[in-house]
C-alpha positions in Angstrom: -6.2 15.0 10.5 -7.5 17.8 8.7 -11.5 18.9 8.7 -12.4 21.7 6.3 -15.9 23.2 5.4 -17.4 24.2 2.2 -16.7 27.6 2.2 -12.9 27.1 2.7 -13.1 24.1 -0.2 -14.3 26.7 -2.4 -11.1 29.1 -2.2 -9.1 26.0 -1.7 -9.9 24.7 -5.2 -8.8 27.3 -7.3 -6.2 26.4 -9.3 -3.3 28.6 -7.3 -4.2 27.0 -4.1 -5.0 23.1 -5.4 -1.4 22.0 -5.2 -0.7 23.6 -1.4 -3.9 21.7 -0.6 -3.0 18.3 -2.0 0.5 18.7 -0.1 -1.3 19.2 3.0 -3.8 16.5 2.5 -0.9 14.0 1.6 0.4 14.7 5.2 -2.7 13.7 7.3 -4.4 10.4 8.2 -7.7 11.7 7.7 -9.4 14.5 5.6 -13.0 15.3 6.3 -14.9 17.7 4.2 -18.1 19.0 5.8 -21.3 21.0 4.2 -19.9 20.6 0.9 -21.8 21.1 -2.1 -22.3 17.9 -4.5 -20.0 20.0 -7.0 -17.4 20.7 -4.2 -17.4 17.0 -3.6 -17.1 15.6 -7.4 -14.5 18.1 -8.1 -12.6 17.1 -5.1 -12.7 13.6 -6.1 -11.3 14.2 -9.2 -8.9 16.3 -8.3 -7.3 13.5 -5.7 -7.9 11.1 -8.4 -6.2 12.6 -11.4 -3.4 14.5 -9.4 -1.9 12.4 -7.1 -2.8 9.3 -9.0 -4.4 7.6 -5.9 -7.6 5.5 -6.3 -10.5 6.7 -4.9 -13.4 5.4 -3.1 -16.4 7.5 -2.4 -19.1 6.6 0.3 -22.9 8.3 0.4 -26.3 7.8 1.5 -28.2 10.6 -0.4 -28.5 12.5 -4.0 -26.1 15.2 -3.0 -23.3 12.3 -2.8 -24.4 11.1 -6.4 -22.0 13.1 -8.5 -18.8 12.1 -6.0 -19.8 8.6 -5.7 -19.9 8.6 -10.1 -16.4 10.4 -10.4 -14.5 7.9 -7.7 -13.0 4.6 -8.9 -15.4 3.0 -6.4 -18.3 4.3 -5.3 -20.4 2.8 -1.9 -23.6 3.8 -1.2 -25.4 3.8 2.2 -29.4 2.8 1.9 -30.9 5.4 4.5 -33.4 8.2 4.9 -32.1 10.2 2.9 -33.2 7.7 -0.5 -31.9 5.5 -2.6 -30.2 7.8 -5.3 -26.6 6.8 -4.0 -27.4 2.9 -3.8 -28.4 3.5 -7.6 -25.2 5.6 -8.5 -23.0 3.3 -6.5 -21.2 0.4 -7.2 -21.6 -1.3 -4.0 -24.6 -1.2 -1.6 -24.5 -1.4 2.3 -27.3 -0.8 4.6 -25.4 1.0 7.5 -22.0 2.8 8.1 -20.2 0.0 10.0 -20.6 -2.3 7.4 -18.2 -0.4 5.2 -15.0 -2.0 7.5 -15.7 -5.6 6.0 -16.9 -4.4 2.9 -13.5 -3.7 2.0 -11.2 -5.2 4.2 -12.9 -9.0 4.3 -14.7 -8.9 0.9 -12.9 -6.5 -0.8 -9.5 -9.0 -0.1 -11.2 -12.2 -1.1 -12.5 -10.6 -4.2 -8.5 -9.2 -5.1 -7.3 -12.6 -4.9 -10.1 -14.2 -6.8 -9.6 -12.0 -9.4 -6.3 -12.0 -9.4 -6.1 -16.2 -9.5 -8.7 -16.1 -12.1 -7.1 -14.1 -14.6 -3.8 -16.4 -14.1 -6.3 -19.6 -14.8 -7.6 -18.2 -18.1 -4.3 -17.0 -19.1 -2.8 -20.7 -19.1 -5.8 -22.2 -19.8 -5.6 -20.4 -23.0 -1.7 -20.6 -23.5 -2.2 -24.5 -22.9 -5.3 -24.8 -25.8 -3.5 -22.1 -28.0 -0.1 -24.0 -28.1 -1.8 -27.1 -28.7 -3.3 -25.4 -31.9 0.2 -24.4 -32.6 1.9 -27.4 -32.6 -0.9 -29.7 -34.2 -0.5 -27.1 -37.5 3.2 -28.3 -37.6 1.9 -32.2 -37.9 -0.7 -31.2 -40.6 1.5 -29.3 -42.6 0.2 -25.9 -42.0 -3.3 -26.6 -43.9 -5.5 -24.6 -41.9 -7.5 -27.5 -40.9 -9.2 -28.0 -37.7 -7.9 -29.9 -34.8 -11.4 -30.9 -33.1 -14.9 -30.6 -34.1 -16.7 -27.3 -33.0 -18.8 -29.5 -30.2 -15.6 -30.1 -28.4 -13.9 -26.8 -28.6 -17.1 -25.7 -27.0 -17.8 -28.3 -24.5 -13.8 -27.3 -23.4 -14.9 -23.5 -23.1 -17.9 -24.4 -21.1 -16.0 -27.0 -18.8 -13.1 -25.0 -18.2 -14.2 -21.5 -18.0 -17.8 -22.1 -16.0 -17.2 -24.6 -13.5 -13.6 -23.8 -11.8 -14.7 -20.2 -11.5 -17.7 -21.1 -9.8 -16.5 -23.3 -7.6 -13.3 -21.3 -6.5 -15.6 -18.1 -6.5 -17.6 -19.8 -3.9 -15.3 -21.9 -1.9 -12.0 -20.2 -2.2 -11.3 -17.8 1.1 -7.1 -17.7 1.5 -7.6 -16.3 5.5 -10.6 -15.9 7.3 -12.7 -12.8 7.6 -12.0 -12.9 11.7 -8.1 -13.0 10.9 -8.8 -10.4 8.1 -10.6 -8.0 10.5 -7.9 -8.3 13.2 -5.0 -7.7 11.1 -5.9 -4.9 8.2 -2.6 -4.9 7.0 -2.9 -8.2 5.3 -5.3 -6.1 2.3 -2.3 -3.8 1.6 -0.1 -7.0 1.7 -2.2 -8.6 -1.0 -1.8 -6.0 -3.4 
């Protein structure tokens, strides 16, 4: 692990030392920055995001964390005694830091699998409809006539675009929450 304070971070963020610092951080399992200014936090997140091409997650609980949360790919705000500024600027909000594990490992896994399956579902739904239109044009001699009335198209999209995602989003849980918390490796395997 690496613990670095704001004064040292000020020197490290110079252009000449950035690459050396990033090489060092890649070898660490955890990097903790303490007593850093809001600008240093956001610059550090931007540096890791751009130079290492990594997905970044910023967790903050106060107004001094807002710029860091906004720069990160995903921001998590913790509502607490320092106010609600971090929560208002974040993508996700939790009440206590201990809920971060469940947010990432359980809900992150479920959200990832639901989104990937829904993208595939919408792709194949649209392929089926466009394929039907394509073959109909051969049947009608490419005259441009409409195969269906507009209300059938609206009903088709309403039925097949709203109902399955709602049912799938509510009911689909490929792995139980307890199993995901016991085996965090399942999160990386899904990616």
